[in-house]
Structures are given as structure tokens and as C-alpha cells.
N, CA, C and O atoms as a GROMACS GRO file, in nm:
protein
  436
    1MET      N    1  -4.185  11.376  -5.098
    1MET     CA    2  -4.093  11.419  -4.995
    1MET      C    3  -4.003  11.533  -5.043
    1MET      O    4  -3.950  11.608  -4.960
    2LEU      N    5  -3.984  11.547  -5.173
    2LEU     CA    6  -3.894  11.651  -5.225
    2LEU      C    7  -3.960  11.788  -5.231
    2LEU      O    8  -3.892  11.890  -5.215
    3ASP      N    9  -4.090  11.791  -5.254
    3ASP     CA   10  -4.157  11.919  -5.280
    3ASP      C   11  -4.137  12.025  -5.172
    3ASP      O   12  -4.116  12.141  -5.208
    4PRO      N   13  -4.143  11.994  -5.042
    4PRO     CA   14  -4.123  12.100  -4.943
    4PRO      C   15  -3.987  12.169  -4.954
    4PRO      O   16  -3.976  12.289  -4.926
    5PHE      N   17  -3.885  12.096  -4.995
    5PHE     CA   18  -3.752  12.155  -5.009
    5PHE      C   19  -3.743  12.247  -5.131
    5PHE      O   20  -3.662  12.339  -5.134
    6PHE      N   21  -3.827  12.222  -5.230
    6PHE     CA   22  -3.833  12.308  -5.348
    6PHE      C   23  -3.923  12.429  -5.321
    6PHE      O   24  -3.893  12.540  -5.367
    7GLU      N   25  -4.031  12.409  -5.246
    7GLU     CA   26  -4.126  12.517  -5.217
    7GLU      C   27  -4.061  12.630  -5.139
    7GLU      O   28  -4.098  12.746  -5.155
    8VAL      N   29  -3.965  12.598  -5.054
    8VAL     CA   30  -3.895  12.700  -4.976
    8VAL      C   31  -3.833  12.804  -5.068
    8VAL      O   32  -3.825  12.922  -5.033
    9CYS      N   33  -3.789  12.762  -5.185
    9CYS     CA   34  -3.726  12.852  -5.282
    9CYS      C   35  -3.823  12.894  -5.392
    9CYS      O   36  -3.781  12.950  -5.493
   10GLY      N   37  -3.952  12.869  -5.372
   10GLY     CA   38  -4.052  12.912  -5.469
   10GLY      C   39  -4.066  12.823  -5.591
   10GLY      O   40  -4.113  12.869  -5.696
   11HIS      N   41  -4.026  12.698  -5.581
   11HIS     CA   42  -4.035  12.604  -5.692
   11HIS      C   43  -4.116  12.482  -5.651
   11HIS      O   44  -4.147  12.462  -5.534
   12HIS      N   45  -4.150  12.402  -5.749
   12HIS     CA   46  -4.213  12.273  -5.725
   12HIS      C   47  -4.134  12.167  -5.799
   12HIS      O   48  -4.081  12.192  -5.908
   13VAL      N   49  -4.125  12.050  -5.741
   13VAL     CA   50  -4.056  11.940  -5.808
   13VAL      C   51  -4.147  11.888  -5.919
   13VAL      O   52  -4.268  11.875  -5.901
   14PHE      N   53  -4.088  11.857  -6.033
   14PHE     CA   54  -4.160  11.806  -6.148
   14PHE      C   55  -4.095  11.674  -6.189
   14PHE      O   56  -3.976  11.669  -6.219
   15VAL      N   57  -4.174  11.567  -6.189
   15VAL     CA   58  -4.124  11.434  -6.222
   15VAL      C   59  -4.202  11.383  -6.343
   15VAL      O   60  -4.325  11.388  -6.347
   16GLU      N   61  -4.126  11.333  -6.442
   16GLU     CA   62  -4.189  11.286  -6.564
   16GLU      C   63  -4.112  11.167  -6.618
   16GLU      O   64  -3.990  11.159  -6.604
   17GLU      N   65  -4.184  11.076  -6.679
   17GLU     CA   66  -4.118  10.962  -6.744
   17GLU      C   67  -4.085  11.004  -6.888
   17GLU      O   68  -4.175  11.032  -6.966
   18PRO      N   69  -3.955  11.006  -6.922
   18PRO     CA   70  -3.919  11.050  -7.057
   18PRO      C   71  -3.966  10.952  -7.163
   18PRO      O   72  -3.980  10.832  -7.138
   19ASP      N   73  -3.990  11.005  -7.281
   19ASP     CA   74  -4.028  10.924  -7.395
   19ASP      C   75  -3.908  10.846  -7.446
   19ASP      O   76  -3.812  10.905  -7.494
   20LEU      N   77  -3.914  10.715  -7.434
   20LEU     CA   78  -3.803  10.630  -7.479
   20LEU      C   79  -3.860  10.522  -7.570
   20LEU      O   80  -3.977  10.486  -7.559
   21PRO      N   81  -3.778  10.470  -7.661
   21PRO     CA   82  -3.823  10.355  -7.740
   21PRO      C   83  -3.862  10.240  -7.649
   21PRO      O   84  -3.802  10.222  -7.543
   22LEU      N   85  -3.959  10.163  -7.689
   22LEU     CA   86  -4.014  10.057  -7.604
   22LEU      C   87  -3.908   9.956  -7.561
   22LEU      O   88  -3.913   9.909  -7.447
   23ASP      N   89  -3.814   9.921  -7.647
   23ASP     CA   90  -3.714   9.821  -7.610
   23ASP      C   91  -3.620   9.869  -7.500
   23ASP      O   92  -3.561   9.788  -7.429
   24ASP      N   93  -3.606  10.002  -7.484
   24ASP     CA   94  -3.522  10.056  -7.378
   24ASP      C   95  -3.590  10.049  -7.242
   24ASP      O   96  -3.524  10.067  -7.140
   25ARG      N   97  -3.718  10.024  -7.239
   25ARG     CA   98  -3.792  10.022  -7.112
   25ARG      C   99  -3.796   9.883  -7.050
   25ARG      O  100  -3.850   9.866  -6.941
   26ASP      N  101  -3.742   9.784  -7.118
   26ASP     CA  102  -3.753   9.648  -7.068
   26ASP      C  103  -3.687   9.629  -6.932
   26ASP      O  104  -3.752   9.586  -6.837
   27ALA      N  105  -3.560   9.659  -6.922
   27ALA     CA  106  -3.486   9.632  -6.799
   27ALA      C  107  -3.486   9.750  -6.702
   27ALA      O  108  -3.475   9.730  -6.581
   28TRP      N  109  -3.496   9.872  -6.753
   28TRP     CA  110  -3.486   9.992  -6.671
   28TRP      C  111  -3.605  10.083  -6.694
   28TRP      O  112  -3.665  10.084  -6.802
   29ARG      N  113  -3.637  10.160  -6.592
   29ARG     CA  114  -3.736  10.268  -6.605
   29ARG      C  115  -3.668  10.395  -6.559
   29ARG      O  116  -3.598  10.395  -6.458
   30PHE      N  117  -3.689  10.504  -6.633
   30PHE     CA  118  -3.624  10.630  -6.603
   30PHE      C  119  -3.727  10.737  -6.570
   30PHE      O  120  -3.838  10.738  -6.624
   31LEU      N  121  -3.688  10.829  -6.480
   31LEU     CA  122  -3.769  10.945  -6.446
   31LEU      C  123  -3.682  11.069  -6.457
   31LEU      O  124  -3.567  11.070  -6.413
   32ALA      N  125  -3.737  11.173  -6.517
   32ALA     CA  126  -3.668  11.302  -6.526
   32ALA      C  127  -3.723  11.388  -6.412
   32ALA      O  128  -3.844  11.406  -6.401
   33ILE      N  129  -3.635  11.440  -6.329
   33ILE     CA  130  -3.675  11.519  -6.212
   33ILE      C  131  -3.617  11.659  -6.230
   33ILE      O  132  -3.497  11.676  -6.248
   34SER      N  133  -3.704  11.761  -6.224
   34SER     CA  134  -3.658  11.899  -6.240
   34SER      C  135  -3.735  11.990  -6.146
   34SER      O  136  -3.830  11.949  -6.080
   35ALA      N  137  -3.690  12.116  -6.140
   35ALA     CA  138  -3.755  12.213  -6.052
   35ALA      C  139  -3.855  12.299  -6.126
   35ALA      O  140  -3.908  12.394  -6.070
   36THR      N  141  -3.881  12.267  -6.250
   36THR     CA  142  -3.979  12.341  -6.330
   36THR      C  143  -4.062  12.242  -6.408
   36THR      O  144  -4.037  12.121  -6.404
   37ASP      N  145  -4.161  12.292  -6.480
   37ASP     CA  146  -4.240  12.201  -6.563
   37ASP      C  147  -4.183  12.191  -6.705
   37ASP      O  148  -4.248  12.138  -6.794
   38ASP      N  149  -4.061  12.242  -6.725
   38ASP     CA  150  -3.992  12.227  -6.852
   38ASP      C  151  -3.919  12.095  -6.853
   38ASP      O  152  -3.824  12.075  -6.778
   39ALA      N  153  -3.963  12.005  -6.938
   39ALA     CA  154  -3.894  11.877  -6.949
   39ALA      C  155  -3.763  11.898  -7.025
   39ALA      O  156  -3.761  11.965  -7.129
   40PHE      N  157  -3.656  11.842  -6.974
   40PHE     CA  158  -3.530  11.854  -7.044
   40PHE      C  159  -3.516  11.736  -7.140
   40PHE      O  160  -3.571  11.629  -7.115
   41PRO      N  161  -3.444  11.756  -7.250
   41PRO     CA  162  -3.429  11.647  -7.347
   41PRO      C  163  -3.345  11.535  -7.289
   41PRO      O  164  -3.245  11.559  -7.221
   42VAL      N  165  -3.384  11.413  -7.318
   42VAL     CA  166  -3.313  11.296  -7.268
   42VAL      C  167  -3.241  11.232  -7.386
   42VAL      O  168  -3.303  11.195  -7.486
   43ASP      N  169  -3.110  11.220  -7.375
   43ASP     CA  170  -3.027  11.164  -7.479
   43ASP      C  171  -3.026  11.012  -7.470
   43ASP      O  172  -2.983  10.956  -7.369
   44GLY      N  173  -3.073  10.946  -7.573
   44GLY     CA  174  -3.078  10.800  -7.574
   44GLY      C  175  -2.943  10.734  -7.560
   44GLY      O  176  -2.931  10.630  -7.496
   45ALA      N  177  -2.838  10.794  -7.619
   45ALA     CA  178  -2.703  10.738  -7.608
   45ALA      C  179  -2.654  10.742  -7.464
   45ALA      O  180  -2.588  10.649  -7.418
   46LEU      N  181  -2.685  10.850  -7.394
   46LEU     CA  182  -2.647  10.861  -7.253
   46LEU      C  183  -2.717  10.754  -7.170
   46LEU      O  184  -2.657  10.693  -7.082
   47LEU      N  185  -2.846  10.733  -7.197
   47LEU     CA  186  -2.920  10.630  -7.124
   47LEU      C  187  -2.863  10.492  -7.151
   47LEU      O  188  -2.851  10.411  -7.059
   48GLN      N  189  -2.827  10.464  -7.275
   48GLN     CA  190  -2.767  10.335  -7.308
   48GLN      C  191  -2.637  10.315  -7.230
   48GLN      O  192  -2.612  10.207  -7.176
   49ALA      N  193  -2.554  10.420  -7.226
   49ALA     CA  194  -2.427  10.411  -7.153
   49ALA      C  195  -2.452  10.392  -7.004
   49ALA      O  196  -2.382  10.315  -6.939
   50ALA      N  197  -2.551  10.463  -6.949
   50ALA     CA  198  -2.583  10.450  -6.807
   50ALA      C  199  -2.633  10.309  -6.775
   50ALA      O  200  -2.593  10.251  -6.674
   51MET      N  201  -2.719  10.254  -6.860
   51MET     CA  202  -2.768  10.119  -6.838
   51MET      C  203  -2.655  10.017  -6.847
   51MET      O  204  -2.648   9.924  -6.767
   52PHE      N  205  -2.566  10.035  -6.943
   52PHE     CA  206  -2.453   9.943  -6.959
   52PHE      C  207  -2.364   9.946  -6.834
   52PHE      O  208  -2.327   9.841  -6.781
   53GLU      N  209  -2.331  10.066  -6.788
   53GLU     CA  210  -2.243  10.079  -6.671
   53GLU      C  211  -2.311  10.024  -6.546
   53GLU      O  212  -2.247   9.959  -6.463
   54ALA      N  213  -2.441  10.051  -6.531
   54ALA     CA  214  -2.514  10.000  -6.415
   54ALA      C  215  -2.520   9.848  -6.418
   54ALA      O  216  -2.504   9.783  -6.315
   55ASP      N  217  -2.544   9.791  -6.536
   55ASP     CA  218  -2.547   9.645  -6.547
   55ASP      C  219  -2.408   9.586  -6.519
   55ASP      O  220  -2.397   9.481  -6.456
   56ARG      N  221  -2.305   9.653  -6.566
   56ARG     CA  222  -2.168   9.606  -6.546
   56ARG      C  223  -2.131   9.603  -6.398
   56ARG      O  224  -2.059   9.513  -6.353
   57THR      N  225  -2.180   9.701  -6.321
   57THR     CA  226  -2.147   9.710  -6.179
   57THR      C  227  -2.256   9.652  -6.089
   57THR      O  228  -2.249   9.665  -5.967
   58ALA      N  229  -2.356   9.589  -6.148
   58ALA     CA  230  -2.467   9.527  -6.074
   58ALA      C  231  -2.543   9.628  -5.988
   58ALA      O  232  -2.580   9.598  -5.875
   59SER      N  233  -2.566   9.746  -6.042
   59SER     CA  234  -2.641   9.850  -5.971
   59SER      C  235  -2.790   9.833  -5.996
   59SER      O  236  -2.832   9.782  -6.101
   60SER      N  237  -2.869   9.876  -5.901
   60SER     CA  238  -3.015   9.873  -5.918
   60SER      C  239  -3.071  10.013  -5.942
   60SER      O  240  -3.189  10.029  -5.974
   61ARG      N  241  -2.985  10.116  -5.925
   61ARG     CA  242  -3.031  10.254  -5.940
   61ARG      C  243  -2.919  10.339  -5.998
   61ARG      O  244  -2.802  10.319  -5.967
   62VAL      N  245  -2.958  10.434  -6.083
   62VAL     CA  246  -2.864  10.526  -6.144
   62VAL      C  247  -2.920  10.668  -6.128
   62VAL      O  248  -3.037  10.692  -6.156
   63LEU      N  249  -2.836  10.761  -6.084
   63LEU     CA  250  -2.872  10.902  -6.077
   63LEU      C  251  -2.772  10.982  -6.158
   63LEU      O  252  -2.652  10.978  -6.131
   64LEU      N  253  -2.820  11.054  -6.260
   64LEU     CA  254  -2.734  11.133  -6.347
   64LEU      C  255  -2.772  11.279  -6.337
   64LEU      O  256  -2.890  11.314  -6.348
   65ARG      N  257  -2.674  11.364  -6.317
   65ARG     CA  258  -2.698  11.509  -6.318
   65ARG      C  259  -2.714  11.555  -6.462
   65ARG      O  260  -2.635  11.518  -6.549
   66VAL      N  261  -2.816  11.635  -6.487
   66VAL     CA  262  -2.838  11.693  -6.620
   66VAL      C  263  -2.754  11.820  -6.627
   66VAL      O  264  -2.749  11.896  -6.530
   67PRO      N  265  -2.686  11.846  -6.741
   67PRO     CA  266  -2.603  11.967  -6.752
   67PRO      C  267  -2.681  12.095  -6.723
   67PRO      O  268  -2.803  12.099  -6.739
   68ASP      N  269  -2.609  12.197  -6.682
   68ASP     CA  270  -2.664  12.331  -6.654
   68ASP      C  271  -2.763  12.332  -6.539
   68ASP      O  272  -2.853  12.416  -6.536
   69HIS      N  273  -2.748  12.241  -6.444
   69HIS     CA  274  -2.834  12.236  -6.324
   69HIS      C  275  -2.983  12.231  -6.359
   69HIS      O  276  -3.065  12.296  -6.295
   70ARG      N  277  -3.014  12.154  -6.461
   70ARG     CA  278  -3.155  12.142  -6.503
   70ARG      C  279  -3.228  12.029  -6.434
   70ARG      O  280  -3.349  12.016  -6.450
   71GLY      N  281  -3.157  11.947  -6.357
   71GLY     CA  282  -3.225  11.841  -6.284
   71GLY      C  283  -3.147  11.712  -6.280
   71GLY      O  284  -3.026  11.709  -6.300
   72LEU      N  285  -3.221  11.604  -6.255
   72LEU     CA  286  -3.163  11.470  -6.244
   72LEU      C  287  -3.238  11.374  -6.333
   72LEU      O  288  -3.356  11.391  -6.362
   73LEU      N  289  -3.167  11.273  -6.376
   73LEU     CA  290  -3.227  11.161  -6.445
   73LEU      C  291  -3.208  11.040  -6.355
   73LEU      O  292  -3.096  11.003  -6.322
   74LEU      N  293  -3.318  10.980  -6.315
   74LEU     CA  294  -3.317  10.867  -6.223
   74LEU      C  295  -3.354  10.741  -6.300
   74LEU      O  296  -3.458  10.736  -6.365
   75GLY      N  297  -3.269  10.641  -6.292
   75GLY     CA  298  -3.297  10.512  -6.352
   75GLY      C  299  -3.301  10.405  -6.246
   75GLY      O  300  -3.211  10.395  -6.162
   76ILE      N  301  -3.407  10.324  -6.249
   76ILE     CA  302  -3.423  10.215  -6.152
   76ILE      C  303  -3.460  10.090  -6.229
   76ILE      O  304  -3.537  10.095  -6.326
   77LEU      N  305  -3.405   9.977  -6.186
   77LEU     CA  306  -3.441   9.851  -6.250
   77LEU      C  307  -3.593   9.837  -6.255
   77LEU      O  308  -3.663   9.870  -6.159
   78ASN      N  309  -3.643   9.790  -6.367
   78ASN     CA  310  -3.786   9.782  -6.389
   78ASN      C  311  -3.842   9.650  -6.334
   78ASN      O  312  -3.893   9.566  -6.407
   79GLU      N  313  -3.830   9.636  -6.203
   79GLU     CA  314  -3.885   9.523  -6.131
   79GLU      C  315  -3.963   9.576  -6.012
   79GLU      O  316  -3.922   9.674  -5.948
   80ARG      N  317  -4.072   9.514  -5.983
   80ARG     CA  318  -4.162   9.563  -5.879
   80ARG      C  319  -4.093   9.583  -5.744
   80ARG      O  320  -4.127   9.676  -5.671
   81ARG      N  321  -3.999   9.498  -5.709
   81ARG     CA  322  -3.934   9.508  -5.578
   81ARG      C  323  -3.853   9.636  -5.561
   81ARG      O  324  -3.826   9.676  -5.448
   82TRP      N  325  -3.814   9.702  -5.670
   82TRP     CA  326  -3.738   9.826  -5.663
   82TRP      C  327  -3.829   9.949  -5.663
   82TRP      O  328  -3.782  10.060  -5.637
   83TRP      N  329  -3.958   9.931  -5.691
   83TRP     CA  330  -4.052  10.044  -5.700
   83TRP      C  331  -4.151  10.038  -5.584
   83TRP      O  332  -4.270  10.016  -5.603
   84THR      N  333  -4.099  10.056  -5.463
   84THR     CA  334  -4.182  10.054  -5.343
   84THR      C  335  -4.180  10.192  -5.278
   84THR      O  336  -4.095  10.276  -5.311
   85VAL      N  337  -4.272  10.215  -5.189
   85VAL     CA  338  -4.276  10.342  -5.116
   85VAL      C  339  -4.149  10.360  -5.034
   85VAL      O  340  -4.094  10.470  -5.027
   86THR      N  341  -4.103  10.253  -4.972
   86THR     CA  342  -3.981  10.262  -4.892
   86THR      C  343  -3.861  10.300  -4.978
   86THR      O  344  -3.782  10.386  -4.939
   87ARG      N  345  -3.848  10.238  -5.093
   87ARG     CA  346  -3.737  10.272  -5.184
   87ARG      C  347  -3.750  10.415  -5.235
   87ARG      O  348  -3.649  10.484  -5.252
   88ALA      N  349  -3.871  10.461  -5.258
   88ALA     CA  350  -3.892  10.599  -5.303
   88ALA      C  351  -3.847  10.697  -5.195
   88ALA      O  352  -3.785  10.799  -5.226
   89ARG      N  353  -3.876  10.667  -5.070
   89ARG     CA  354  -3.832  10.752  -4.960
   89ARG      C  355  -3.680  10.753  -4.949
   89ARG      O  356  -3.620  10.859  -4.928
   90MET      N  357  -3.618  10.638  -4.962
   90MET     CA  358  -3.472  10.630  -4.955
   90MET      C  359  -3.408  10.708  -5.071
   90MET      O  360  -3.308  10.777  -5.052
   91CYS      N  361  -3.467  10.697  -5.188
   91CYS     CA  362  -3.415  10.768  -5.303
   91CYS      C  363  -3.429  10.918  -5.287
   91CYS      O  364  -3.336  10.993  -5.318
   92SER      N  365  -3.544  10.964  -5.239
   92SER     CA  366  -3.562  11.108  -5.218
   92SER      C  367  -3.467  11.160  -5.111
   92SER      O  368  -3.418  11.272  -5.122
   93ARG      N  369  -3.441  11.080  -5.009
   93ARG     CA  370  -3.345  11.120  -4.907
   93ARG      C  371  -3.204  11.133  -4.965
   93ARG      O  372  -3.131  11.226  -4.931
   94ASP      N  373  -3.167  11.040  -5.052
   94ASP     CA  374  -3.037  11.048  -5.118
   94ASP      C  375  -3.028  11.169  -5.210
   94ASP      O  376  -2.924  11.234  -5.218
   95ILE      N  377  -3.136  11.201  -5.280
   95ILE     CA  378  -3.138  11.319  -5.367
   95ILE      C  379  -3.119  11.444  -5.283
   95ILE      O  380  -3.039  11.531  -5.320
   96LEU      N  381  -3.190  11.455  -5.172
   96LEU     CA  382  -3.177  11.573  -5.086
   96LEU      C  383  -3.038  11.584  -5.027
   96LEU      O  384  -2.984  11.695  -5.016
   97ARG      N  385  -2.980  11.474  -4.988
   97ARG     CA  386  -2.851  11.475  -4.921
   97ARG      C  387  -2.735  11.498  -5.018
   97ARG      O  388  -2.637  11.564  -4.984
   98THR      N  389  -2.744  11.443  -5.139
   98THR     CA  390  -2.629  11.440  -5.229
   98THR      C  391  -2.648  11.516  -5.359
   98THR      O  392  -2.550  11.565  -5.416
   99PHE      N  393  -2.771  11.526  -5.408
   99PHE     CA  394  -2.793  11.576  -5.543
   99PHE      C  395  -2.878  11.702  -5.552
   99PHE      O  396  -2.921  11.739  -5.661
  100LEU      N  397  -2.903  11.770  -5.441
  100LEU     CA  398  -2.988  11.888  -5.445
  100LEU      C  399  -2.926  11.999  -5.529
  100LEU      O  400  -2.997  12.084  -5.583
  101ASP      N  401  -2.792  11.998  -5.540
  101ASP     CA  402  -2.725  12.099  -5.622
  101ASP      C  403  -2.747  12.078  -5.771
  101ASP      O  404  -2.705  12.162  -5.851
  102ALA      N  405  -2.811  11.969  -5.811
  102ALA     CA  406  -2.838  11.942  -5.953
  102ALA      C  407  -2.954  12.025  -6.007
  102ALA      O  408  -2.981  12.022  -6.127
  103PHE      N  409  -3.022  12.097  -5.920
  103PHE     CA  410  -3.138  12.175  -5.960
  103PHE      C  411  -3.105  12.324  -5.956
  103PHE      O  412  -3.033  12.370  -5.868
  104ASN      N  413  -3.157  12.396  -6.050
  104ASN     CA  414  -3.133  12.540  -6.059
  104ASN      C  415  -3.232  12.614  -5.970
  104ASN      O  416  -3.325  12.678  -6.018
  105LEU      N  417  -3.211  12.603  -5.839
  105LEU     CA  418  -3.299  12.670  -5.743
  105LEU      C  419  -3.246  12.808  -5.714
  105LEU      O  420  -3.128  12.826  -5.685
  106ASP      N  421  -3.334  12.905  -5.721
  106ASP     CA  422  -3.294  13.042  -5.685
  106ASP      C  423  -3.261  13.046  -5.537
  106ASP      O  424  -3.318  12.970  -5.459
  107PRO      N  425  -3.169  13.133  -5.498
  107PRO     CA  426  -3.139  13.145  -5.356
  107PRO      C  427  -3.264  13.178  -5.275
  107PRO      O  428  -3.344  13.263  -5.315
  108CYS      N  429  -3.279  13.113  -5.167
  108CYS     CA  430  -3.395  13.138  -5.081
  108CYS      C  431  -3.377  13.269  -5.006
  108CYS      O  432  -3.267  13.303  -4.961
  109GLU      N  433  -3.485  13.339  -4.994
  109GLU     CA  434  -3.479  13.468  -4.922
  109GLU      C  435  -3.538  13.454  -4.784
  109GLU      O  436  -3.543  13.551  -4.709
   0.00000   0.00000   0.00000
């Protein structure tokens, strides 16, 4: 659902699962979302802090802006009920509505 909004500006959405230690993948799964095929580095300490805060507030999803408008880091509880097509659509809608400025998209002509 995100790709058409990136294509208008001559980009494609790139989604990748960052390389994390296996024990960090138990409760949460993370995706790095960017407007290029350049994967941005994922800081393990930041992920630990995000997981702690999300657990503290009973959140099922975390969206973090990557510095310098390089993209978003999406964390979702690693349970099947949170990884559905409907939830993916809701998440992409939230990204478009609230977090589109997190990507370094050139002005559309």
C-alpha cells in the first residue's frame, strides 16, 4: 500500500528485517522501512529501549523515526495475531497519515 505514494516522487519503498541477535527476536519483530535500497544501521540499544517502553505501556506496535529522514523502524509483537493483512493495512495507513515525513523523498514535480 505504501509503494504508490513513493512512486509519485520517483522512489520505491524498501522493507527489510534488520539483523538482530536471536534473543531479541523472541517477543518483538522489527522491520526497517526506507525509500531506498540502502539499509540504515539499527542500534541494538535503541531497540532494547523501545521494547522496554512498549512493554511498560502495554503497546503492541512501535514506530521510530530514523535520524536524517532515512526511514522508520517498525516493531510489532511477535505473535501471529498482530501479523495479519488487516493489521498491515492499518499500519501502512498510519505511516502515510503520520510518518510520511520520516522519509527523504524528493519534492514531487
